[in-house]
C-alpha positions in Angstrom: -0.1 0.0 0.2 1.1 3.4 -0.8 1.1 4.7 2.5 4.1 2.5 3.5 6.1 4.1 0.9 7.0 6.9 3.4 10.4 7.5 4.4 10.9 8.8 8.1 13.4 11.6 9.3 14.3 12.8 12.7 14.6 16.3 13.3 15.5 19.0 16.1 12.5 21.0 17.2 11.4 23.2 20.0 10.3 20.1 21.9 13.1 17.8 21.1 14.2 15.3 18.3 11.0 14.4 16.6 10.2 11.9 13.8 8.5 13.2 10.8 7.4 11.8 7.3 10.0 12.9 5.1 7.6 14.0 2.2 5.0 15.6 4.5 4.3 18.9 2.7 3.0 20.7 5.7 3.6 19.5 9.3 6.9 17.7 8.4 8.1 20.5 6.2 7.4 23.0 9.0 9.2 21.1 11.5 12.2 20.7 9.1 12.3 24.5 8.2 11.3 26.0 11.6 11.6 23.4 14.2 7.7 24.0 15.2 4.4 23.8 13.6 1.4 26.0 14.6 3.1 27.8 17.4 1.2 30.9 17.0 -2.2 29.2 17.2 -1.1 27.0 20.2 0.0 30.2 22.1 -3.6 31.8 21.3 -5.4 29.3 23.4 -2.9 28.2 25.9 -3.3 31.3 27.6 -7.0 30.0 28.4 -6.1 26.9 30.0 -4.8 25.7 33.6 -2.3 23.2 34.6 -4.3 20.6 36.1 -7.5 19.5 34.0 -7.7 17.2 31.2 -6.8 18.3 27.3 -8.2 16.2 24.5 -6.4 16.3 21.0 -8.7 14.8 18.6 -6.7 14.5 15.2 -3.3 14.6 17.0 -1.4 13.5 13.8 2.3 13.0 14.8 1.8 14.8 17.9 2.9 18.3 17.6 0.0 20.0 19.3 -0.3 17.3 22.0 3.4 17.7 22.7 3.3 21.5 23.0 0.3 21.3 25.2 1.8 18.6 27.4 5.0 20.6 27.7 3.1 23.6 28.6 0.8 21.9 31.2 2.9 18.9 32.9 0.1 18.6 35.3 -2.7 18.1 32.8 -3.5 14.8 31.0 -3.3 15.3 27.3 -5.3 12.4 25.7 -4.3 12.3 21.9 -6.7 10.8 19.4 -5.1 9.8 16.1 -6.7 7.1 13.7 -4.1 6.9 10.9 -1.7 3.9 11.8 1.5 5.7 10.4 0.9 8.9 12.1 -0.2 7.3 15.3 3.2 5.3 15.5 5.0 8.6 15.1 2.8 10.1 17.8 3.7 7.4 20.3 7.4 7.7 19.2 7.3 11.7 19.5 5.8 11.8 22.8 8.4 9.5 24.1 11.2 11.5 22.5 9.8 14.9 23.9 9.6 13.1 27.3 6.1 14.0 27.8 4.6 11.2 30.1 1.5 13.1 30.5 0.4 12.2 26.9 -2.0 9.5 26.5 -2.2 8.2 22.9 -5.3 6.5 21.5 -5.2 4.9 18.2 -9.1 5.9 17.5 -11.0 8.2 15.5 -13.9 10.1 17.2 -17.2 10.3 15.8 -20.9 10.2 16.7 -21.2 6.6 17.7 -18.9 3.6 18.1 -18.1 2.0 14.9 -15.6 0.6 12.4 -14.5 2.0 9.1 -12.1 0.9 6.3 -9.7 3.3 4.6 -7.1 3.0 2.1 -4.7 6.1 2.6 -2.9 7.3 -0.4 -1.0 10.4 0.7 0.0 11.2 -2.9 -3.4 12.4 -3.9 -3.4 14.9 -1.2 0.1 16.1 -2.1 1.7 14.3 1.0 -0.2 16.5 3.4 -0.7 13.7 5.8 -3.0 15.9 8.0 -5.2 15.9 4.9 -6.4 12.5 5.9 -10.0 12.2 6.5 -12.7 9.5 7.7 -15.6 11.2 5.8 -17.7 8.6 4.1 -16.4 9.7 0.6 -13.0 8.7 1.8 -13.9 5.2 3.1 -13.1 2.2 0.9 -14.2 -1.4 0.2 -11.0 -2.3 -1.6 -9.0 -5.3 -0.8 -6.3 -4.1 1.7 -8.1 -1.1 3.3 -7.2 -0.7 6.8 -9.9 -1.0 9.5 -10.1 1.9 11.8 -12.1 2.0 15.0 -14.4 4.9 15.8 -15.4 6.0 19.3 -17.9 8.6 20.7 -16.1 10.7 23.2 -19.4 10.3 25.5 -18.6 6.8 25.8 -15.2 7.5 27.6 -14.3 8.3 31.0 -11.6 10.7 31.9 -10.0 10.9 35.5 -10.5 14.8 35.7 -12.8 17.4 34.3 -12.1 18.0 30.4 -11.0 21.9 30.3 -10.1 21.8 26.4 -10.9 19.9 23.2 -8.9 20.9 20.2 -10.5 19.2 17.1 -8.6 18.9 13.6 -10.6 16.2 11.6 -10.8 17.4 7.9 -14.5 17.9 7.8 -15.5 15.5 10.5 -16.3 18.1 13.3 -20.0 17.9 13.4 -19.7 14.1 13.9 -17.2 14.5 16.8 -19.2 17.1 18.4 -22.3 15.1 18.1 -20.4 12.2 20.0 -19.4 14.5 22.5 -22.6 16.3 23.5 -23.0 14.8 27.0 -19.4 15.4 27.8 -19.6 19.2 26.6 -22.7 19.7 28.6 -21.2 18.2 31.8 -17.7 19.7 31.8 -18.3 22.9 29.7 -14.8 22.8 28.0 -13.3 25.5 25.7 -13.4 24.1 22.2 -11.1 25.0 19.3 -11.6 23.5 15.7 -10.2 24.2 12.2 -12.5 25.5 9.5 -11.6 25.0 6.0 -15.3 25.6 4.4 -18.2 27.7 5.4 -20.6 24.8 4.5 -19.0 22.7 7.1 -19.3 25.2 9.8 -23.2 25.2 9.9 -23.6 22.0 11.9 -21.0 22.7 14.4 -21.9 26.2 15.0 -25.7 25.1 15.6 -24.8 22.4 18.0 -22.5 24.6 20.1 -25.0 27.4 20.3 -27.7 25.0 21.3 -25.4 24.2 24.2 -25.0 27.9 25.1 -21.6 28.6 23.7 -20.3 31.8 22.1 -18.3 31.3 19.0 -15.2 33.4 18.0 -13.0 33.3 15.0 -9.3 32.6 15.9 -6.9 33.5 13.0 -3.3 32.7 13.6 -0.1 33.3 11.3 1.3 30.0 10.1 4.7 31.6 10.1 6.1 32.6 13.3 9.0 35.1 13.0 10.3 33.9 16.4 10.4 30.3 15.3 12.8 27.7 16.8 15.3 27.8 14.0 15.0 31.9 13.6 14.4 31.1 9.8 13.3 34.3 8.2 11.8 32.8 5.2 8.0 32.5 5.2 6.9 29.6 2.9 3.2 30.0 3.8 0.7 32.0 1.5 -1.9 32.2 4.4 -2.5 31.6 7.9 -4.9 29.1 10.0 -8.4 29.8 10.7 -10.5 28.3 13.3 -13.3 28.7 15.7 -12.8 29.2 19.4 -16.2 28.0 21.3 -16.4 29.5 24.9 -18.7 28.0 27.3 -19.7 31.5 28.7 -20.9 34.4 26.7 -19.1 37.7 26.8 -15.9 36.1 28.1 -13.5 39.1 28.3 -10.4 37.1 27.6 -11.6 36.7 23.9 -13.4 40.0 23.4 -10.9 41.2 21.0 -11.9 38.2 18.6 -14.5 38.6 16.1 -17.8 36.8 16.6 -18.9 34.1 14.4 -22.2 35.2 13.1 -23.1 32.5 10.5 -23.6 35.3 7.9 -20.0 35.2 6.8 -19.8 34.5 2.9 -16.4 32.7 3.4 -14.0 31.8 5.9 -11.9 34.8 7.1 -8.2 34.1 6.3 -4.7 35.9 6.9 -3.4 36.7 3.5 0.4 37.6 3.7 1.5 40.6 1.6 2.7 39.7 -1.9 1.0 36.2 -1.5 
């Protein structure tokens, strides 16, 4: 299978020497050039968290966010969910390499209900953006050799301490993840962050969270960090990252500077770099 054509490389990063997929066009590339990935985004919501309660990283990939959060909050348990076998293997290796014993990796996808899907990852069709992998129905496969991937609803899991934060990066499966976590969200009232790529995929998550009394704010962060680990001045990214920060209490002054998600937006607001 093409997923096994991947070559691995170990690179020095802000959080230690981590393993990357050599051809990875986004996260791996960023770690090799800058020694970090999404540091601006992580800094933005890390200021809202505390060093004790549970953090869930849904769609952890090779562990960059989980390791960054576990390093900042060593007193918190960071439960990292990653369904891709290859990425999960690197998540485990990287958590060990970064010496972050408070990361608890789970080789599971999160969805509305427990189940099993079959996928045949071909990273070449997504230009080796390993983070572009999705469990959406249109990505599932009945071909011989397709890999079985277990799904779980977050509501069906038990965590030792209150969940204070859920980061979701699941390539269009946000609504399904939230539907499977409605009881957990109602009980623990965590802060939630999820990436937004298309306005059409925001409608369901927005309604679900607003029905639970959440206030949604746009969180835009520059993909390029001028103070990156390697102090590399070259910005290779055309645009920044855009996501939604969902707060359990309306009018939280800590996020008052962020624009509210109204639902009337014609397109996802993005950071465009000059000259891009």
